N, C-alpha and C positions, 0 to 999 in steps of 0.2 A: 398525462405523460408518466407519472410515477407508477400508476397501475400497469401501464403497458410495459415499462421497464422491468417491473417485478414479475409480471407474467412471462415475459420473454426469458428472464433469468431462470425461472422454474422450468420452462420448456428446455432450456439448454442443459439444465442439471438433471433432467429426466434420464434415468439409467446410470447416472454418475454420482448420485447422492452419497452412496457408501464410500466410493473412491475418494471423493472430496472431503468427506468427514474424516477418513483415515489420514489423508494428507494434511488436513488442518490440525489433527492431533499430533502428527509427526512434527509439523511446524512449531506448534506450541511447546512440545517437549524439548526440541533443540534450542528454542529461544529461552527456555527456562534453565538451561545448563549453567550459564554464568551466575545465576542467582544462587545456585547450590554452593558455589565456591565462596561467594560473599557471605553466606550464612553458616558455612561450616566452621565448627569450633577448632581453632588452631592458634598456637602461640605466635606463629609468624604471620600476623595479619597482613603486613605489607606485601608479602609474597603471594598470599592467597588473593588479595585485592588486585594485584598485578595480573594474575592469571585470569581473573574475572573480567578485567578491563580488556585484555588481549582477545579473549573469547567474544566479548561484545563486539569488538571491531570485526573479527573474523566472521561473525554471524550476520553482520549488517546486510549483505546481499540476499539473505533469505527472505526478508520482507519484500524485496523487489521480486524475488522468485515466486513468492505466493501471489503477488499481483499479476505476474505474467501467466501463471498457471490458471488463475481465474479468467484472464483474458482469453486464453486458449479455449476454455470451456464455454465462455460467452460466445465465442465465434464458432463453436461446435467443431473445433479442430481436435486432432488426436492429443490426448493428455497422458503423460507418463510421470512416474516418480522422479525421474532425472530432471524433468522440467523445473522442479522446485530449486534445483541447483544450477540452472542455466546461467544466471548472472555471474557466476564465478568465472566464466569465460572473459568477463569484463571486470575483473575483481577491483582494480584500482579505480576505475570510473564509477562502479557501483558504490564502493565505499566513499569515494569523494562526493558523489551526489547526495548520499545519505547524510554525510557530515555537514556539507555546505547548507543543505536544506534545513537540517536540524539547527544549525547555528543561526540562520536567518530567522527561523520561526522563534527560536529562543529570544533573540533580540526584540522581535515584535511583541512577544508576550511580556518581556521586561518593561516595554513601553506602556502597554495596557492590555487587558484581557481581550477586549472586543477586537482591536486591530490584529491581535494574534490569531483569534478564531477566523477572522476574515481571510488572513493570509494563508491559514492552513487549508482553506478551500481553494485559494488561488493556486497553491502548489500541489494539489491532490492528483494531478494528472502526470506528474513528472516520470513516474515509474513506467507507465504505459508508453509514454513518448519515447523513452529510452529503448524500449523493445522494438517499436516501429521504426525508429530512426537511430540505430545503434552507433552511427558515426557522429551524432550530435554532441556538442560540448556540454559540460555540466551546467554552466551558467545559461547556455542557450536553451537547455531542456527546461530549466526553471522559468526562464522568460517565456518560453513557448507555452508552458502550462498556464502562466498568468494571463497571457493573451487569449488563450482558448477559453478560459474561465470568465472573461469579461462578459457580463450580462447573464452568466449562468450560476453565479454563486448562491443566489437565493434558491434556485432550483435544486442545487446540490444540498443546501441546508434542509429543505423540505423533504428531500429524499432520505437523508440521514434520520431526520425526525420521524419519518414513517416507520422506522425500525425500532423505535423506543419500546414498543410492546414486546417485540421479539427479544430485545436485550434484557428486559425485565424477566421474561420467561427463562432466559439463560441463568440469571441470578437465582431465581426461585428454585431451579433444578440443580443448584450447586455447580453450575457450569456445564452440565451434560448437554443441555439443549444447544449450547454454543457450537457443538460439533456440526450442527446443521445450520444454525443461524449464521455462523462465520462464513461458510461457503456461499450461502444465499445472499448475504450482504455484499461480499466481495465480487461475486459474479454480476450482481445488479450494478455496482459501481463501474465495472468493466463495460457493461452495456451502456451506461451513461456516457462514458468516454467515447465509445464507438459512435454514439448518436451525435455528440458534439463534433467529433472529427469528420463524420459524414456530412455535416452541415457546412463545413468550412470550404472556402475556395482554396485552390493551391497556394501554398506559402511561397512568397517571393523573397529573394535576398533583400535585406534592408539594413539600415544603419543600426549600430549597437543600441540595445534598449536595456536599461538596468533591470536585473532580475527581481528586485525588491519593489 
């Protein structure tokens, strides 16, 4: 399964490697802007920290945008630069989802490392679900991801583990290889999502299920 997903990801990236590498670089640059404020020498540290905090909130939808862009490439759809910023159309929901999911994961990691890791795999599909079901609620998206990942968390873990060598290559090359590894990894995860979604029966309305 892993080999098939990775092969399919490479096929989807064929002819788009340069575009996705540049998009990943743009994504990293924008995400790094708040850090420059927090590390900038200035007497008014509180003001600088406030700017960094606000920028961190404003840039939260970008992580969702990157996941959506990878999903478009995985599905061999047309992908454009503006796709990275598409979640800003749902700004409040995108920020809310990122914050709620981050809080839930933080609480699980406070409990123990292993439960936190398990839950990080349980919630890994929320960004893709939001794109396919834009009207879904924040807690419903998290719950939906947890339900979809039932019985698939070990597969996801092994999939991530299969990229360890690529991640090490990125470190050895001082991050340069990540411009290719990042898109490869992200498109493969998008393929994983599509495979799970394709295996599912239509979702019926049911009683509320806790997202955690």
